[in-house]
DRENTOR-332470 format. One record per residue (C-alpha): x, y, z. Coordinates in steps of 0.1 Angstrom, whole numbers, plus 5000, padded with zeros to 4 digits. Layout:
N
+------+------+------+
!   c1 !   c2 !   c3 !
+------+------+------+
!    X !    Y !    Z !
...
+------+------+------+
This chain:
115
+------+------+------+
!   c1 !   c2 !   c3 !
+------+------+------+
! 6027 ! 1145 ! 6917 !
! 6053 ! 1141 ! 6886 !
! 6049 ! 1159 ! 6853 !
! 6070 ! 1132 ! 6834 !
! 6042 ! 1142 ! 6800 !
! 6056 ! 1180 ! 6804 !
! 6091 ! 1172 ! 6812 !
! 6116 ! 1149 ! 6792 !
! 6146 ! 1146 ! 6818 !
! 6169 ! 1128 ! 6803 !
! 6171 ! 1157 ! 6780 !
! 6172 ! 1182 ! 6807 !
! 6202 ! 1162 ! 6816 !
! 6219 ! 1165 ! 6789 !
! 6213 ! 1202 ! 6783 !
! 6225 ! 1207 ! 6819 !
! 6255 ! 1188 ! 6809 !
! 6260 ! 1210 ! 6774 !
! 6257 ! 1242 ! 6798 !
! 6281 ! 1230 ! 6826 !
! 6304 ! 1220 ! 6798 !
! 6301 ! 1261 ! 6784 !
! 6307 ! 1268 ! 6816 !
! 6277 ! 1291 ! 6817 !
! 6269 ! 1297 ! 6854 !
! 6242 ! 1320 ! 6836 !
! 6222 ! 1289 ! 6818 !
! 6233 ! 1265 ! 6844 !
! 6218 ! 1290 ! 6873 !
! 6181 ! 1290 ! 6851 !
! 6180 ! 1253 ! 6855 !
! 6181 ! 1256 ! 6890 !
! 6152 ! 1251 ! 6916 !
! 6153 ! 1281 ! 6946 !
! 6158 ! 1251 ! 6963 !
! 6188 ! 1230 ! 6950 !
! 6214 ! 1209 ! 6964 !
! 6250 ! 1203 ! 6954 !
! 6268 ! 1176 ! 6978 !
! 6302 ! 1160 ! 6957 !
! 6335 ! 1146 ! 6969 !
! 6346 ! 1185 ! 6981 !
! 6316 ! 1204 ! 6984 !
! 6278 ! 1204 ! 7005 !
! 6256 ! 1231 ! 6993 !
! 6218 ! 1244 ! 6999 !
! 6201 ! 1268 ! 6985 !
! 6207 ! 1283 ! 6950 !
! 6229 ! 1316 ! 6961 !
! 6254 ! 1293 ! 6976 !
! 6252 ! 1263 ! 6944 !
! 6263 ! 1288 ! 6918 !
! 6289 ! 1298 ! 6942 !
! 6305 ! 1267 ! 6943 !
! 6296 ! 1264 ! 6904 !
! 6318 ! 1299 ! 6899 !
! 6339 ! 1283 ! 6918 !
! 6348 ! 1254 ! 6903 !
! 6346 ! 1267 ! 6862 !
! 6367 ! 1298 ! 6873 !
! 6396 ! 1272 ! 6883 !
! 6404 ! 1252 ! 6850 !
! 6404 ! 1264 ! 6817 !
! 6380 ! 1243 ! 6803 !
! 6359 ! 1216 ! 6813 !
! 6342 ! 1192 ! 6797 !
! 6313 ! 1167 ! 6806 !
! 6309 ! 1134 ! 6780 !
! 6278 ! 1112 ! 6791 !
! 6286 ! 1081 ! 6783 !
! 6258 ! 1065 ! 6800 !
! 6218 ! 1078 ! 6811 !
! 6192 ! 1062 ! 6832 !
! 6158 ! 1081 ! 6836 !
! 6133 ! 1066 ! 6869 !
! 6106 ! 1094 ! 6872 !
! 6120 ! 1127 ! 6877 !
! 6156 ! 1114 ! 6885 !
! 6186 ! 1107 ! 6861 !
! 6216 ! 1088 ! 6864 !
! 6250 ! 1099 ! 6843 !
! 6278 ! 1077 ! 6841 !
! 6303 ! 1107 ! 6829 !
! 6335 ! 1114 ! 6815 !
! 6352 ! 1147 ! 6828 !
! 6380 ! 1161 ! 6808 !
! 6399 ! 1194 ! 6823 !
! 6417 ! 1215 ! 6806 !
! 6420 ! 1190 ! 6781 !
! 6447 ! 1164 ! 6794 !
! 6428 ! 1153 ! 6832 !
! 6403 ! 1129 ! 6828 !
! 6377 ! 1115 ! 6860 !
! 6349 ! 1094 ! 6858 !
! 6318 ! 1105 ! 6876 !
! 6287 ! 1092 ! 6885 !
! 6259 ! 1125 ! 6890 !
! 6224 ! 1115 ! 6898 !
! 6199 ! 1148 ! 6891 !
! 6172 ! 1148 ! 6905 !
! 6140 ! 1173 ! 6889 !
! 6118 ! 1187 ! 6906 !
! 6077 ! 1192 ! 6895 !
! 6085 ! 1226 ! 6876 !
! 6113 ! 1205 ! 6849 !
! 6136 ! 1223 ! 6875 !
! 6172 ! 1205 ! 6890 !
! 6164 ! 1200 ! 6926 !
! 6195 ! 1182 ! 6936 !
! 6227 ! 1175 ! 6921 !
! 6244 ! 1146 ! 6937 !
! 6280 ! 1136 ! 6922 !
! 6306 ! 1103 ! 6929 !
! 6345 ! 1105 ! 6916 !
! 6353 ! 1072 ! 6907 !
+------+------+------+
């Protein structure tokens, strides 16, 4: 059963993007389910410990990383974000994130596509 009455998944996605922009590893980690999965153009990780490790590596590799949502779409417990990510105030990349939430409002999967 999906708890759409209890969770505003778009709001949770925006909170996640904000915490990511802050490079707040602890806050981002708190948003993950224990069984979270990450898949992007460079990484595949399963389980909170391994996913957090990937995020730490990403955060440590940049001075700043700003996530600006251009559009958000929601269907059931999935939110798709069209994002502009600015790295170190210079490099801009377009990314599409597909976030799936569990029934407790925790992020169950992050699939990110570049381009």
